[in-house]
N, C-alpha and C positions, 0 to 999 in steps of 0.2 A: 425628239429630233436627234438625228445622228450628227454629232459634232464633226466639224472639219478641222483639220490641223491648221493652226494659225501660221500664216505665211511669214517667213522671216523678211524684215524690211529690206528692200533693195535701195541702196543709197541713190542710184541713178533715177529711181522713180520720184525722188523729191523734186526733180526737174519739172514735173508736171504741175506743180502747185501754181496757184494764182491764175489759171487759165480763165479767160472771160469769153462768154458767148455773146459778144456785143458787136454792134455795127455802128458806123459813123453816119451822121445824118446831115441834112442841109447841103452845104457846098461840097462836102466830101461824103457822098452817100455810097459806102462800099457795096451795099446791097444792090445799087443801081449801076455798078461798073459793068459795062457791056463786054461780052466776049472774053471771059476769063482765060480761055485757051489762047486767044491772041495775045493777051498780056503776058502769059507764060512764055509764049514763043518769042516775044520781044525781049523778055528777060534773058532767055537763053542766048539770044544774039548779042546782048550787051556784054561788055568786058566785065570780068569778075572784079570785086572790090580788092584794092591793093593797099596795104598799109603804107607803102612807099610813094603812092601817087599824091600829088599836091591836093590839098583840101579843096573840094568843089570840082575837081576834075572827074571825067567819066571813069567809073570804077574805083574812085577813092573810098577809103574807109570812113571818111568824114565829109559830108556834103551839106551845103547850104541849100535849103529847099524853099521854093516859092509856090504860089498857087498855080503858076504855069508849069512848074517842073514836078509837082507832086505826083502826077500820074506815072511819070517815067522813073523818078528817083525813089519813090516810096512803093507805090502799088506794083508796078512792073518788077522792080528790083526785089520785092518781097517774095517773088516766086523763085528766086535764086538763093537768097540768104535772108535771115530775119533782119528787119530794119527797126532800129530804135529811134523814135522821135524825141528830140529834146526841144521842148517848147519854152522859149525864154523871151526876155525883153531887156533892153539896155539899162533900164532903171531898177531892175530886180537884183537886189543884193545876193539872196540865196542862189540865184541862177549863176552868178559869177563864181560861186563856190562849187556848184555841181558840174557845170559845163566843162571846165578843164579836166575834171576827173573822168567824165564820160569820153572826152576826146582822147585822153591818154589810154583808157581801156580799149577804145576802138583801134588805136594804133597798135596796141599790143595784141589785138585779136587776130591779126594776120589775115584779114579778109573773111573771118568766120561770121561776121555781122557788120552791118553798116549803121553809122550814126548819122541821122538826118536832122539838121538843126533848122528850127522854124522860129523866126522872129514874129511873135504874135502881133506886135504893133504894125509891122509892115504887111502882115498877111491876116487881117481880121476875119476874112471869110473862112480861112482854114481853121483858125482858133474856134470860131463858132461851130463849124462842121464837126470838129473833133470834140466838142462839148468841154472845152477847157474851163474849169471852175477856178483855178488858181495856178500860179507858176512859182517855181519850176514844175513842169508836168512832164512825165516820161511815159510814152506809150509805145508798145511793141507791136509790129505788124508782120504777119507771116501769111504768105499766099493770099494777100488781099484782105485779110481779116485781122481785127484787133484781138490780140491774145493775152496781153498782160499790161499792167500800168501801175504807176505810183505817182504821188504828188509830194513835192517838198524836197529839200536837200537832205540827202542821207549820207552816212559815212562811206568812204571808199570801199571798205570791205563788203558792205551791204550792196553797193552798186555792182561790185565785181560778182557777187553771188547771183544777182538778178540776171546779168547778161550770160553768166555761165549756165544757169539753169535754163534760160531761154534757148540757147544754142543746143543744149542737150535735148530739150523737149521737142524742138522743131526739126533739127537736122540729124540729131544723134551724134553730133561731133563734139570735139573738145575745144576749149578756148585756150590758146597758148598762155602760159603763166598762171593758169587757174589752179595748178596743183595736181598732185597725183590722184588717181582714182582710189576711192576707198574699196576695200574688199567687199565682194558681193555677199559672202557668207560668213557668218560668225561661228567659229568652232569653239564650243564650250561643252565639256562633258557633263556639266550640271544640267544641261538641257535634255539630256537623254532620258532621264526619269520622267520628266514632264511630257515629252513627246511619246514615250511608251504608254503613259497613262491615257493620252489622247487617242492613241491608236486602238486601245481596248475600250474606249468610251467612258473612262472613269474621270469625269470632270472634277470631282472633289480632290482626287489625288493630283491631277494636273494643276489645279489651282494652288494647292499647297506647295507643290514643287516650284512653280513660278514665283509664288510669294516669297519663298525662302531665298531665291536668288535676288529678288528685288530688295528684300530686307538687308541683304549683305552688300548689294551693289545697286543703289537706287538708279543709276544712270546706265544700267545694262542695256545694250542696243537692241536686244531681242525680247528679254523677259517682260519688260514693262508692257509693251503692246500685246504680247501673248497673254499676259495675265488679264488685261482688260477684255480681250476677246473671250477668254474662257469664262470670265464672270458674266459677260453678256450671254453666252450660251446657257449658263445655269439659270439666269433670270428668264430667258426665253422659254426654257423647259418648264420652269415653275409657272409662268404665265399661261402657256398653252393657247390653243386657238380660241378658247372661250374668252380670252382677254379682249378680242376684237369686238365681240357682241357686247360685252360689259362696257367698253369704252364708248361704243356708239349709243348705248342707252343712257350714258351719263357724260355728255360732252363737256360739262364744267368740272368734272372730277379730274384734276391734273394727274393724280397718282394712277388713275385708270388709264389715262392717255399715255403715260410713261410706260406702263406695263404693255400696252398694245404696241407701242413703238419698239420696245425690246423684242417682242415676239416677231414683229415684221422684219426687223433687222436680223434676228437670229435665223430667219428662214430665207434671207437673201433679198428682201424687198427694201433696199436702201432708200430709194426715193420716197416710198410710202412711209417709212419710219420717220424720215426727216420732215416730210410734209405734215404729218399728224401733229408733231410738236410745234412746227412753225405756225400752224393754224391756232394752236393754243396761245402762243406768244402774241399773235395778231389780235386775238379776241379778248385777252385778259389784261390785268394790270396788277401792280403791287407784288405781293408775295407769290401769287399764282403764276404770274408772268416770269418772275425770277426763277421759280422752281422749274418751270418748263424750259427756260433758257439754259439753266445749269445742266439739266438732263440731256438736252440736245447737244451741248458742247461736249458732254461726256461721250455721247455716241460718235461725234466727230473724231474723238480720240481713238475709239474702237476701230473705225474704218480707216483712219490715217489721212493726213493732209495730202498725201500723194494722189489720192483719188479725186478726180475732177468733180465728182458729185458733192464732195465736201466743200470745195471752193464755191460751187454754185449755191449750196445751202447757206454757207457763211454770208454770202452777199444778200440772200433773202432775209437772213436773220438781222443783218445790219439795217436793211430797209424797214423791217418790222419794228425795230427798236427806236429808230431815229427818223 
């Protein structure tokens, strides 16, 4: 296998994490929303959100949403800017901690996103349709689709990161007050030897060069990921295409399945590699399951959390384990 040069991580790509290919059911069935183009047209006609507008006013950065206004304030508006749903109740203590933080961030956001507050007690059909399991619950909607979510009160810094990454992933914009962009490229002369080795196909030398950087600087922003990628390439080379037949012939051999997954990932079949190990996790228990889980998590690290296929596989892994 001809190795490819490991890509240097792009900080903006982290914004793509936690994407969810989910739809709402019941009272709010996003899959059944008719005429998405009409909704988009209505959104374009609506005033843009404004941090200075009174809460609840058309175009405000913070709005109170009911079952009657959900279509306009959330679904239609989400064709213009991302909408963050804050699902809360008066009796919920953690909600009273998180909601003011979200409101402050929305005001600081300068219209880059909208906070839509939903009282779950006053709007039970919405809560059911949104499949709310506990509150506070936060769900992000973009162009009529649920794209990210979390449950429970989180620190302000994590909430700020959530909305910052949401805006970058959906509109490519920046959130005021989110801080300066990190540089796209890391310049480090120590990387030159490793990259030169990759260009001539010498994985052993490339691994040694990246390893030396990591040993000296464990948190290096490029070398750690590059080292994991090179190690994956080496394992894939060692496994070879015969690893697939061997794994198919021994479905209960976790080591064989891991080698096959390495080969698949090394040849670019990311979904195939993940699914092979997910299947082992689903079918096994005890040490075998844990071994498969650990190897799968290692492959997540090779691909990188910025890849939406990792987010999807992580969700499947959680379902398989719990």
